[in-house]
N, CA and C atoms of all chains as a GROMACS GRO file, in nm:
protein
  513
    1MET      N    1  -2.680  -0.931  -1.634
    1MET     CA    2  -2.595  -0.960  -1.519
    1MET      C    3  -2.458  -0.895  -1.538
    2ALA      N    4  -2.408  -0.830  -1.434
    2ALA     CA    5  -2.281  -0.760  -1.444
    2ALA      C    6  -2.166  -0.858  -1.461
    3GLU      N    7  -2.066  -0.816  -1.541
    3GLU     CA    8  -1.949  -0.902  -1.560
    3GLU      C    9  -1.858  -0.893  -1.439
    4ALA      N   10  -1.791  -1.006  -1.409
    4ALA     CA   11  -1.697  -1.006  -1.296
    4ALA      C   12  -1.576  -0.920  -1.330
    5ILE      N   13  -1.524  -0.851  -1.229
    5ILE     CA   14  -1.406  -0.767  -1.250
    5ILE      C   15  -1.285  -0.857  -1.268
    6GLN      N   16  -1.204  -0.826  -1.370
    6GLN     CA   17  -1.082  -0.904  -1.396
    6GLN      C   18  -0.965  -0.839  -1.321
    7TRP      N   19  -0.945  -0.881  -1.197
    7TRP     CA   20  -0.838  -0.826  -1.116
    7TRP      C   21  -0.704  -0.883  -1.160
    8GLU      N   22  -0.606  -0.796  -1.174
    8GLU     CA   23  -0.468  -0.841  -1.191
    8GLU      C   24  -0.408  -0.861  -1.053
    9THR      N   25  -0.304  -0.943  -1.045
    9THR     CA   26  -0.237  -0.965  -0.916
    9THR      C   27  -0.089  -0.931  -0.922
   10SER      N   28  -0.044  -0.883  -1.038
   10SER     CA   29   0.096  -0.844  -1.055
   10SER      C   30   0.100  -0.702  -1.110
   11LEU      N   31   0.183  -0.616  -1.049
   11LEU     CA   32   0.194  -0.478  -1.097
   11LEU      C   33   0.249  -0.474  -1.238
   12THR      N   34   0.343  -0.563  -1.269
   12THR     CA   35   0.402  -0.567  -1.403
   12THR      C   36   0.295  -0.597  -1.508
   13THR      N   37   0.213  -0.697  -1.481
   13THR     CA   38   0.106  -0.733  -1.574
   13THR      C   39   0.002  -0.622  -1.584
   14ALA      N   40  -0.029  -0.562  -1.470
   14ALA     CA   41  -0.128  -0.453  -1.469
   14ALA      C   42  -0.078  -0.335  -1.550
   15LYS      N   43   0.052  -0.305  -1.538
   15LYS     CA   44   0.109  -0.193  -1.615
   15LYS      C   45   0.100  -0.220  -1.764
   16ALA      N   46   0.131  -0.344  -1.803
   16ALA     CA   47   0.126  -0.378  -1.946
   16ALA      C   48  -0.016  -0.367  -1.999
   17ARG      N   49  -0.112  -0.417  -1.922
   17ARG     CA   50  -0.252  -0.411  -1.964
   17ARG      C   51  -0.301  -0.266  -1.968
   18ALA      N   52  -0.264  -0.188  -1.866
   18ALA     CA   53  -0.307  -0.048  -1.861
   18ALA      C   54  -0.247   0.032  -1.976
   19LYS      N   55  -0.121   0.002  -2.007
   19LYS     CA   56  -0.056   0.073  -2.118
   19LYS      C   57  -0.125   0.041  -2.250
   20LYS      N   58  -0.154  -0.087  -2.270
   20LYS     CA   59  -0.219  -0.131  -2.394
   20LYS      C   60  -0.358  -0.070  -2.407
   21GLU      N   61  -0.431  -0.065  -2.296
   21GLU     CA   62  -0.570  -0.018  -2.300
   21GLU      C   63  -0.582   0.131  -2.270
   22LYS      N   64  -0.465   0.198  -2.247
   22LYS     CA   65  -0.462   0.342  -2.217
   22LYS      C   66  -0.551   0.376  -2.098
   23LYS      N   67  -0.525   0.307  -1.987
   23LYS     CA   68  -0.603   0.327  -1.865
   23LYS      C   69  -0.512   0.357  -1.748
   24LEU      N   70  -0.572   0.401  -1.639
   24LEU     CA   71  -0.501   0.416  -1.512
   24LEU      C   72  -0.501   0.280  -1.441
   25ILE      N   73  -0.419   0.269  -1.339
   25ILE     CA   74  -0.418   0.148  -1.256
   25ILE      C   75  -0.486   0.179  -1.123
   26LEU      N   76  -0.579   0.094  -1.085
   26LEU     CA   77  -0.643   0.105  -0.954
   26LEU      C   78  -0.586  -0.007  -0.867
   27MET      N   79  -0.496   0.030  -0.777
   27MET     CA   80  -0.424  -0.071  -0.697
   27MET      C   81  -0.486  -0.079  -0.557
   28ASP      N   82  -0.533  -0.198  -0.523
   28ASP     CA   83  -0.603  -0.220  -0.396
   28ASP      C   84  -0.519  -0.313  -0.308
   29PHE      N   85  -0.463  -0.258  -0.202
   29PHE     CA   86  -0.390  -0.340  -0.104
   29PHE      C   87  -0.491  -0.395  -0.004
   30TYR      N   88  -0.496  -0.526   0.006
   30TYR     CA   89  -0.592  -0.589   0.098
   30TYR      C   90  -0.518  -0.682   0.193
   31ASN      N   91  -0.592  -0.722   0.296
   31ASN     CA   92  -0.533  -0.807   0.399
   31ASN      C   93  -0.640  -0.903   0.448
   32ASP      N   94  -0.619  -1.032   0.428
   32ASP     CA   95  -0.714  -1.131   0.479
   32ASP      C   96  -0.686  -1.153   0.626
   33LEU      N   97  -0.767  -1.092   0.710
   33LEU     CA   98  -0.743  -1.102   0.856
   33LEU      C   99  -0.770  -1.244   0.906
   34MET      N  100  -1.620   0.064  -1.368
   34MET     CA  101  -1.486   0.092  -1.317
   34MET      C  102  -1.379   0.055  -1.419
   35GLU      N  103  -1.399  -0.059  -1.486
   35GLU     CA  104  -1.296  -0.106  -1.580
   35GLU      C  105  -1.290  -0.020  -1.706
   36GLY      N  106  -1.387   0.070  -1.722
   36GLY     CA  107  -1.384   0.159  -1.837
   36GLY      C  108  -1.263   0.250  -1.836
   37HIS      N  109  -1.217   0.286  -1.719
   37HIS     CA  110  -1.105   0.380  -1.706
   37HIS      C  111  -0.986   0.323  -1.630
   38PHE      N  112  -1.003   0.207  -1.568
   38PHE     CA  113  -0.898   0.155  -1.480
   38PHE      C  114  -0.867   0.008  -1.510
   39THR      N  115  -0.741  -0.025  -1.487
   39THR     CA  116  -0.702  -0.166  -1.479
   39THR      C  117  -0.695  -0.200  -1.330
   40PRO      N  118  -0.782  -0.288  -1.282
   40PRO     CA  119  -0.785  -0.318  -1.139
   40PRO      C  120  -0.675  -0.417  -1.099
   41LEU      N  121  -0.609  -0.386  -0.988
   41LEU     CA  122  -0.497  -0.468  -0.940
   41LEU      C  123  -0.514  -0.489  -0.790
   42GLN      N  124  -0.513  -0.614  -0.746
   42GLN     CA  125  -0.521  -0.645  -0.604
   42GLN      C  126  -0.387  -0.697  -0.556
   43ILE      N  127  -0.341  -0.640  -0.444
   43ILE     CA  128  -0.213  -0.677  -0.386
   43ILE      C  129  -0.234  -0.726  -0.243
   44ASP      N  130  -0.191  -0.847  -0.215
   44ASP     CA  131  -0.199  -0.902  -0.079
   44ASP      C  132  -0.093  -0.833   0.008
   45PHE      N  133  -0.140  -0.760   0.107
   45PHE     CA  134  -0.051  -0.680   0.194
   45PHE      C  135   0.057  -0.767   0.259
   46ASN      N  136   0.022  -0.891   0.294
   46ASN     CA  137   0.117  -0.976   0.368
   46ASN      C  138   0.215  -1.050   0.279
   47LYS      N  139   0.190  -1.051   0.149
   47LYS     CA  140   0.275  -1.130   0.060
   47LYS      C  141   0.356  -1.046  -0.039
   48ASN      N  142   0.342  -0.914  -0.030
   48ASN     CA  143   0.411  -0.827  -0.127
   48ASN      C  144   0.479  -0.711  -0.055
   49LYS      N  145   0.572  -0.743   0.032
   49LYS     CA  146   0.633  -0.639   0.115
   49LYS      C  147   0.710  -0.536   0.032
   50ASN      N  148   0.762  -0.578  -0.083
   50ASN     CA  149   0.833  -0.481  -0.168
   50ASN      C  150   0.739  -0.368  -0.212
   51LEU      N  151   0.619  -0.407  -0.259
   51LEU     CA  152   0.523  -0.305  -0.303
   51LEU      C  153   0.467  -0.227  -0.184
   52VAL      N  154   0.446  -0.298  -0.073
   52VAL     CA  155   0.397  -0.230   0.049
   52VAL      C  156   0.494  -0.120   0.089
   53ASN      N  157   0.623  -0.152   0.086
   53ASN     CA  158   0.724  -0.052   0.123
   53ASN      C  159   0.738   0.057   0.016
   54ARG      N  160   0.737   0.014  -0.109
   54ARG     CA  161   0.753   0.110  -0.219
   54ARG      C  162   0.645   0.217  -0.218
   55PHE      N  163   0.521   0.176  -0.184
   55PHE     CA  164   0.410   0.272  -0.184
   55PHE      C  165   0.374   0.319  -0.042
   56SER      N  166   0.461   0.285   0.055
   56SER     CA  167   0.442   0.329   0.194
   56SER      C  168   0.301   0.299   0.246
   57VAL      N  169   0.256   0.176   0.225
   57VAL     CA  170   0.124   0.135   0.272
   57VAL      C  171   0.138   0.082   0.414
   58LYS      N  172   0.057   0.137   0.505
   58LYS     CA  173   0.066   0.099   0.647
   58LYS      C  174  -0.059   0.030   0.698
   59TRP      N  175  -0.168   0.037   0.622
   59TRP     CA  176  -0.295  -0.018   0.669
   59TRP      C  177  -0.379  -0.057   0.550
   60THR      N  178  -0.471  -0.149   0.571
   60THR     CA  179  -0.558  -0.192   0.460
   60THR      C  180  -0.705  -0.170   0.497
   61PRO      N  181  -0.791  -0.156   0.398
   61PRO     CA  182  -0.754  -0.143   0.257
   61PRO      C  183  -0.697  -0.004   0.226
   62THR      N  184  -0.595  -0.003   0.140
   62THR     CA  185  -0.544   0.121   0.082
   62THR      C  186  -0.561   0.110  -0.068
   63VAL      N  187  -0.628   0.207  -0.127
   63VAL     CA  188  -0.650   0.209  -0.272
   63VAL      C  189  -0.571   0.326  -0.331
   64ILE      N  190  -0.492   0.298  -0.432
   64ILE     CA  191  -0.409   0.401  -0.496
   64ILE      C  192  -0.440   0.404  -0.646
   65ILE      N  193  -0.459   0.526  -0.698
   65ILE     CA  194  -0.478   0.545  -0.842
   65ILE      C  195  -0.343   0.584  -0.901
   66LEU      N  196  -0.296   0.505  -0.995
   66LEU     CA  197  -0.163   0.523  -1.052
   66LEU      C  198  -0.164   0.542  -1.202
   67GLU      N  199  -0.064   0.618  -1.248
   67GLU     CA  200  -0.034   0.623  -1.390
   67GLU      C  201   0.046   0.497  -1.425
   68VAL      N  202   0.052   0.461  -1.552
   68VAL     CA  203   0.129   0.342  -1.592
   68VAL      C  204   0.276   0.354  -1.551
   69ASP      N  205   0.329   0.478  -1.551
   69ASP     CA  206   0.470   0.496  -1.514
   69ASP      C  207   0.491   0.493  -1.362
   70GLY      N  208   0.385   0.470  -1.286
   70GLY     CA  209   0.397   0.460  -1.140
   70GLY      C  210   0.364   0.589  -1.066
   71THR      N  211   0.336   0.697  -1.140
   71THR     CA  212   0.300   0.823  -1.075
   71THR      C  213   0.167   0.808  -1.001
   72GLU      N  214   0.169   0.846  -0.873
   72GLU     CA  215   0.047   0.835  -0.792
   72GLU      C  216  -0.036   0.962  -0.804
   73HIS      N  217  -0.168   0.946  -0.826
   73HIS     CA  218  -0.258   1.060  -0.837
   73HIS      C  219  -0.347   1.077  -0.715
   74HIS      N  220  -0.382   0.965  -0.652
   74HIS     CA  221  -0.481   0.973  -0.543
   74HIS      C  222  -0.475   0.844  -0.462
   75ARG      N  223  -0.503   0.856  -0.332
   75ARG     CA  224  -0.516   0.734  -0.250
   75ARG      C  225  -0.617   0.757  -0.139
   76PHE      N  226  -0.677   0.648  -0.094
   76PHE     CA  227  -0.764   0.656   0.023
   76PHE      C  228  -0.753   0.526   0.100
   77ILE      N  229  -0.781   0.536   0.229
   77ILE     CA  230  -0.762   0.425   0.322
   77ILE      C  231  -0.896   0.395   0.390
   78GLY      N  232  -0.926   0.268   0.407
   78GLY     CA  233  -1.044   0.228   0.483
   78GLY      C  234  -1.158   0.181   0.395
   79PHE      N  235  -1.251   0.109   0.459
   79PHE     CA  236  -1.369   0.059   0.388
   79PHE      C  237  -1.470   0.172   0.372
   80LEU      N  238  -1.523   0.186   0.252
   80LEU     CA  239  -1.619   0.291   0.224
   80LEU      C  240  -1.748   0.231   0.168
   81PRO      N  241  -1.863   0.296   0.196
   81PRO     CA  242  -1.987   0.254   0.130
   81PRO      C  243  -1.972   0.271  -0.021
   82PRO      N  244  -2.054   0.200  -0.100
   82PRO     CA  245  -2.037   0.200  -0.246
   82PRO      C  246  -2.030   0.338  -0.310
   83ASP      N  247  -2.121   0.428  -0.274
   83ASP     CA  248  -2.119   0.562  -0.337
   83ASP      C  249  -1.991   0.637  -0.303
   84ASP      N  250  -1.946   0.626  -0.178
   84ASP     CA  251  -1.823   0.694  -0.139
   84ASP      C  252  -1.703   0.633  -0.211
   85PHE      N  253  -1.703   0.501  -0.224
   85PHE     CA  254  -1.594   0.433  -0.294
   85PHE      C  255  -1.586   0.480  -0.439
   86ILE      N  256  -1.699   0.478  -0.507
   86ILE     CA  257  -1.699   0.518  -0.649
   86ILE      C  258  -1.666   0.666  -0.662
   87GLY      N  259  -1.716   0.747  -0.567
   87GLY     CA  260  -1.682   0.889  -0.568
   87GLY      C  261  -1.533   0.912  -0.557
   88GLN      N  262  -1.466   0.837  -0.471
   88GLN     CA  263  -1.321   0.850  -0.456
   88GLN      C  264  -1.247   0.807  -0.582
   89ILE      N  265  -1.297   0.700  -0.644
   89ILE     CA  266  -1.235   0.651  -0.767
   89ILE      C  267  -1.248   0.756  -0.879
   90MET      N  268  -1.367   0.814  -0.889
   90MET     CA  269  -1.388   0.917  -0.991
   90MET      C  270  -1.305   1.041  -0.962
   91LEU      N  271  -1.291   1.074  -0.833
   91LEU     CA  272  -1.206   1.186  -0.794
   91LEU      C  273  -1.062   1.158  -0.835
   92GLY      N  274  -1.018   1.034  -0.818
   92GLY     CA  275  -0.883   0.996  -0.857
   92GLY      C  276  -0.861   1.014  -1.007
   93ARG      N  277  -0.960   0.978  -1.083
   93ARG     CA  278  -0.950   0.996  -1.229
   93ARG      C  279  -0.941   1.145  -1.263
   94ALA      N  280  -1.024   1.225  -1.198
   94ALA     CA  281  -1.022   1.370  -1.222
   94ALA      C  282  -0.886   1.428  -1.186
   95LYS      N  283  -0.829   1.382  -1.073
   95LYS     CA  284  -0.699   1.434  -1.031
   95LYS      C  285  -0.587   1.390  -1.125
   96SER      N  286  -0.604   1.276  -1.189
   96SER     CA  287  -0.503   1.233  -1.286
   96SER      C  288  -0.503   1.329  -1.405
   97GLU      N  289  -0.620   1.370  -1.451
   97GLU     CA  290  -0.627   1.466  -1.562
   97GLU      C  291  -0.569   1.601  -1.518
   98PHE      N  292  -0.600   1.640  -1.395
   98PHE     CA  293  -0.549   1.766  -1.341
   98PHE      C  294  -0.396   1.763  -1.334
   99ASP      N  295  -0.342   1.652  -1.283
   99ASP     CA  296  -0.196   1.640  -1.269
   99ASP      C  297  -0.126   1.646  -1.405
  100LEU      N  298  -0.196   1.601  -1.509
  100LEU     CA  299  -0.138   1.602  -1.644
  100LEU      C  300  -0.163   1.735  -1.717
  101ASP      N  301  -0.219   1.834  -1.643
  101ASP     CA  302  -0.253   1.966  -1.700
  101ASP      C  303  -0.359   1.957  -1.809
  102HIS      N  304  -0.440   1.852  -1.806
  102HIS     CA  305  -0.553   1.840  -1.899
  102HIS      C  306  -0.675   1.904  -1.832
  103TYR      N  307  -0.678   2.036  -1.827
  103TYR     CA  308  -0.777   2.102  -1.743
  103TYR      C  309  -0.920   2.088  -1.793
  104GLY      N  310  -0.938   2.084  -1.925
  104GLY     CA  311  -1.072   2.065  -1.979
  104GLY      C  312  -1.131   1.931  -1.934
  105GLN      N  313  -1.051   1.826  -1.948
  105GLN     CA  314  -1.095   1.693  -1.905
  105GLN      C  315  -1.115   1.688  -1.755
  106ALA      N  316  -1.022   1.750  -1.681
  106ALA     CA  317  -1.030   1.751  -1.535
  106ALA      C  318  -1.160   1.819  -1.490
  107ILE      N  319  -1.192   1.932  -1.552
  107ILE     CA  320  -1.315   2.004  -1.515
  107ILE      C  321  -1.437   1.914  -1.534
  108GLN      N  322  -1.442   1.845  -1.648
  108GLN     CA  323  -1.555   1.752  -1.673
  108GLN      C  324  -1.563   1.644  -1.566
  109CYS      N  325  -1.448   1.587  -1.530
  109CYS     CA  326  -1.446   1.477  -1.434
  109CYS      C  327  -1.483   1.526  -1.293
  110PHE      N  328  -1.433   1.644  -1.253
  110PHE     CA  329  -1.471   1.697  -1.121
  110PHE      C  330  -1.621   1.725  -1.117
  111GLN      N  331  -1.674   1.779  -1.227
  111GLN     CA  332  -1.819   1.806  -1.233
  111GLN      C  333  -1.898   1.676  -1.222
  112GLU      N  334  -1.847   1.570  -1.282
  112GLU     CA  335  -1.916   1.441  -1.277
  112GLU      C  336  -1.926   1.390  -1.133
  113VAL      N  337  -1.819   1.409  -1.055
  113VAL     CA  338  -1.824   1.369  -0.914
  113VAL      C  339  -1.933   1.448  -0.842
  114LEU      N  340  -1.939   1.579  -0.869
  114LEU     CA  341  -2.036   1.665  -0.800
  114LEU      C  342  -2.180   1.632  -0.839
  115VAL      N  343  -2.201   1.596  -0.965
  115VAL     CA  344  -2.337   1.566  -1.012
  115VAL      C  345  -2.382   1.429  -0.962
  116ARG      N  346  -2.292   1.331  -0.970
  116ARG     CA  347  -2.333   1.193  -0.940
  116ARG      C  348  -2.320   1.156  -0.792
  117TYR      N  349  -2.224   1.217  -0.723
  117TYR     CA  350  -2.200   1.179  -0.583
  117TYR      C  351  -2.186   1.301  -0.492
  118PRO      N  352  -2.287   1.390  -0.495
  118PRO     CA  353  -2.276   1.518  -0.422
  118PRO      C  354  -2.275   1.503  -0.270
  119LYS      N  355  -2.320   1.389  -0.219
  119LYS     CA  356  -2.327   1.373  -0.074
  119LYS      C  357  -2.209   1.296  -0.017
  120THR      N  358  -2.110   1.266  -0.098
  120THR     CA  359  -1.993   1.192  -0.050
  120THR      C  360  -1.881   1.288  -0.011
  121ASP      N  361  -1.782   1.237   0.060
  121ASP     CA  362  -1.668   1.320   0.099
  121ASP      C  363  -1.580   1.356  -0.021
  122ALA      N  364  -1.598   1.285  -0.132
  122ALA     CA  365  -1.521   1.320  -0.252
  122ALA      C  366  -1.570   1.452  -0.311
  123ALA      N  367  -1.696   1.487  -0.286
  123ALA     CA  368  -1.756   1.602  -0.352
  123ALA      C  369  -1.691   1.736  -0.316
  124PRO      N  370  -1.673   1.769  -0.186
  124PRO     CA  371  -1.610   1.898  -0.157
  124PRO      C  372  -1.468   1.910  -0.211
  125GLU      N  373  -1.395   1.799  -0.211
  125GLU     CA  374  -1.259   1.803  -0.269
  125GLU      C  375  -1.269   1.828  -0.420
  126ALA      N  376  -1.368   1.763  -0.483
  126ALA     CA  377  -1.389   1.785  -0.627
  126ALA      C  378  -1.426   1.930  -0.654
  127GLN      N  379  -1.510   1.989  -0.566
  127GLN     CA  380  -1.549   2.130  -0.584
  127GLN      C  381  -1.427   2.222  -0.571
  128TYR      N  382  -1.342   2.192  -0.473
  128TYR     CA  383  -1.220   2.272  -0.453
  128TYR      C  384  -1.132   2.268  -0.580
  129PHE      N  385  -1.106   2.146  -0.628
  129PHE     CA  386  -1.017   2.134  -0.744
  129PHE      C  387  -1.084   2.178  -0.874
  130LEU      N  388  -1.217   2.175  -0.877
  130LEU     CA  389  -1.288   2.230  -0.994
  130LEU      C  390  -1.257   2.378  -1.008
  131GLY      N  391  -1.262   2.450  -0.895
  131GLY     CA  392  -1.228   2.592  -0.897
  131GLY      C  393  -1.084   2.615  -0.940
  132VAL      N  394  -0.994   2.532  -0.889
  132VAL     CA  395  -0.852   2.547  -0.923
  132VAL      C  396  -0.830   2.516  -1.072
  133ALA      N  397  -0.894   2.410  -1.121
  133ALA     CA  398  -0.877   2.372  -1.262
  133ALA      C  399  -0.933   2.481  -1.354
  134ARG      N  400  -1.046   2.538  -1.314
  134ARG     CA  401  -1.103   2.647  -1.395
  134ARG      C  402  -1.009   2.768  -1.395
  135TYR      N  403  -0.948   2.796  -1.280
  135TYR     CA  404  -0.853   2.906  -1.272
  135TYR      C  405  -0.732   2.879  -1.362
  136LYS      N  406  -0.680   2.757  -1.354
  136LYS     CA  407  -0.562   2.724  -1.434
  136LYS      C  408  -0.593   2.728  -1.584
  137ALA      N  409  -0.717   2.691  -1.620
  137ALA     CA  410  -0.756   2.692  -1.761
  137ALA      C  411  -0.776   2.834  -1.812
  138SER      N  412  -0.824   2.923  -1.725
  138SER     CA  413  -0.864   3.058  -1.770
  138SER      C  414  -0.767   3.168  -1.727
  139HIS      N  415  -0.687   3.140  -1.622
  139HIS     CA  416  -0.600   3.241  -1.559
  139HIS      C  417  -0.682   3.356  -1.502
  140ASP      N  418  -0.807   3.326  -1.470
  140ASP     CA  419  -0.896   3.427  -1.411
  140ASP      C  420  -0.916   3.392  -1.264
  141ALA      N  421  -0.862   3.478  -1.175
  141ALA     CA  422  -0.866   3.449  -1.032
  141ALA      C  423  -1.009   3.446  -0.976
  142LYS      N  424  -1.103   3.502  -1.051
  142LYS     CA  425  -1.243   3.496  -1.004
  142LYS      C  426  -1.293   3.352  -0.992
  143GLU      N  427  -1.235   3.263  -1.072
  143GLU     CA  428  -1.277   3.122  -1.066
  143GLU      C  429  -1.250   3.062  -0.928
  144LEU      N  430  -1.142   3.107  -0.864
  144LEU     CA  431  -1.112   3.059  -0.728
  144LEU      C  432  -1.218   3.109  -0.630
  145LYS      N  433  -1.259   3.233  -0.649
  145LYS     CA  434  -1.362   3.292  -0.561
  145LYS      C  435  -1.496   3.221  -0.583
  146TYR      N  436  -1.529   3.193  -0.708
  146TYR     CA  437  -1.654   3.122  -0.736
  146TYR      C  438  -1.651   2.982  -0.674
  147GLY      N  439  -1.533   2.920  -0.678
  147GLY     CA  440  -1.518   2.788  -0.617
  147GLY      C  441  -1.543   2.793  -0.469
  148LEU      N  442  -1.487   2.897  -0.403
  148LEU     CA  443  -1.510   2.915  -0.259
  148LEU      C  444  -1.658   2.936  -0.231
  149GLU      N  445  -1.725   3.018  -0.312
  149GLU     CA  446  -1.867   3.045  -0.288
  149GLU      C  447  -1.950   2.916  -0.299
  150ALA      N  448  -1.914   2.831  -0.394
  150ALA     CA  449  -1.986   2.703  -0.408
  150ALA      C  450  -1.960   2.613  -0.286
  151LEU      N  451  -1.836   2.615  -0.238
  151LEU     CA  452  -1.803   2.535  -0.120
  151LEU      C  453  -1.878   2.587   0.003
  152GLN      N  454  -1.881   2.719   0.021
  152GLN     CA  455  -1.950   2.777   0.137
  152GLN      C  456  -2.100   2.747   0.132
  153ARG      N  457  -2.155   2.744   0.011
  153ARG     CA  458  -2.299   2.717  -0.005
  153ARG      C  459  -2.331   2.570   0.017
  154ASP      N  460  -2.253   2.481  -0.044
  154ASP     CA  461  -2.289   2.338  -0.045
  154ASP      C  462  -2.217   2.254   0.061
  155TYR      N  463  -2.098   2.298   0.103
  155TYR     CA  464  -2.019   2.217   0.197
  155TYR      C  465  -1.955   2.307   0.304
  156PRO      N  466  -2.036   2.380   0.379
  156PRO     CA  467  -1.982   2.481   0.472
  156PRO      C  468  -1.892   2.423   0.580
  157MET      N  469  -1.910   2.296   0.615
  157MET     CA  470  -1.831   2.237   0.724
  157MET      C  471  -1.708   2.161   0.674
  158SER      N  472  -1.683   2.160   0.546
  158SER     CA  473  -1.573   2.079   0.492
  158SER      C  474  -1.437   2.144   0.515
  159GLU      N  475  -1.336   2.060   0.532
  159GLU     CA  476  -1.199   2.111   0.542
  159GLU      C  477  -1.158   2.183   0.412
  160TRP      N  478  -1.218   2.141   0.298
  160TRP     CA  479  -1.184   2.203   0.170
  160TRP      C  480  -1.236   2.346   0.162
  161THR      N  481  -1.346   2.372   0.234
  161THR     CA  482  -1.397   2.509   0.242
  161THR      C  483  -1.300   2.595   0.322
  162LYS      N  484  -1.246   2.539   0.430
  162LYS     CA  485  -1.144   2.611   0.508
  162LYS      C  486  -1.022   2.640   0.423
  163LYS      N  487  -0.980   2.540   0.345
  163LYS     CA  488  -0.860   2.556   0.262
  163LYS      C  489  -0.879   2.662   0.154
  164ALA      N  490  -1.004   2.686   0.115
  164ALA     CA  491  -1.032   2.782   0.007
  164ALA      C  492  -1.062   2.922   0.060
  165GLN      N  493  -1.066   2.939   0.194
  165GLN     CA  494  -1.105   3.069   0.251
  165GLN      C  495  -1.024   3.185   0.194
  166VAL      N  496  -0.897   3.161   0.175
  166VAL     CA  497  -0.809   3.268   0.129
  166VAL      C  498  -0.851   3.322  -0.007
  167TYR      N  499  -0.919   3.242  -0.086
  167TYR     CA  500  -0.961   3.287  -0.219
  167TYR      C  501  -1.070   3.395  -0.211
  168GLY      N  502  -1.131   3.409  -0.092
  168GLY     CA  503  -1.228   3.514  -0.072
  168GLY      C  504  -1.166   3.652  -0.075
  169LEU      N  505  -1.033   3.657  -0.063
  169LEU     CA  506  -0.962   3.786  -0.063
  169LEU      C  507  -0.932   3.835  -0.205
  170THR      N  508  -0.956   3.747  -0.304
  170THR     CA  509  -0.927   3.789  -0.442
  170THR      C  510  -1.028   3.895  -0.484
  171PRO      N  511  -0.982   3.998  -0.559
  171PRO     CA  512  -1.072   4.109  -0.597
  171PRO      C  513  -1.179   4.066  -0.696
   0.00000   0.00000   0.00000
């Protein structure tokens, strides 16, 4: 079974995690209509 | 996806600072970013799974290209073409594959080869139009 994606909700936190893991950031702007 | 990316979801209605900072006008908008905030790629709208993944992989390839890592970029653009050849990401990947090969080799023939691949596989693409001028290279 596939693991659930661990979405970040803060750019600051995402940057820290991406820097530590040497990854890019995939930022998804969404809107709950 | 998490192999190469840290996924971040931003509520358009609750984060106006980020919405303005990245000039987001509609959702969904997906942006591929460097840790320092440098933008490499973005796309707007809901996409079928293959198209979505193709765009994400294209974004990764463009990040390597932007960093002048042409060997890595060439591999990533080729991966888009092999795995998602029927998506809209593919002709753009073919275009930049030719450019990355040219930048790596300084051989203008690579641009012409890129155009020939576009004309063969994606004759109706805007990327084929954009590469037409490379047909003039000797």
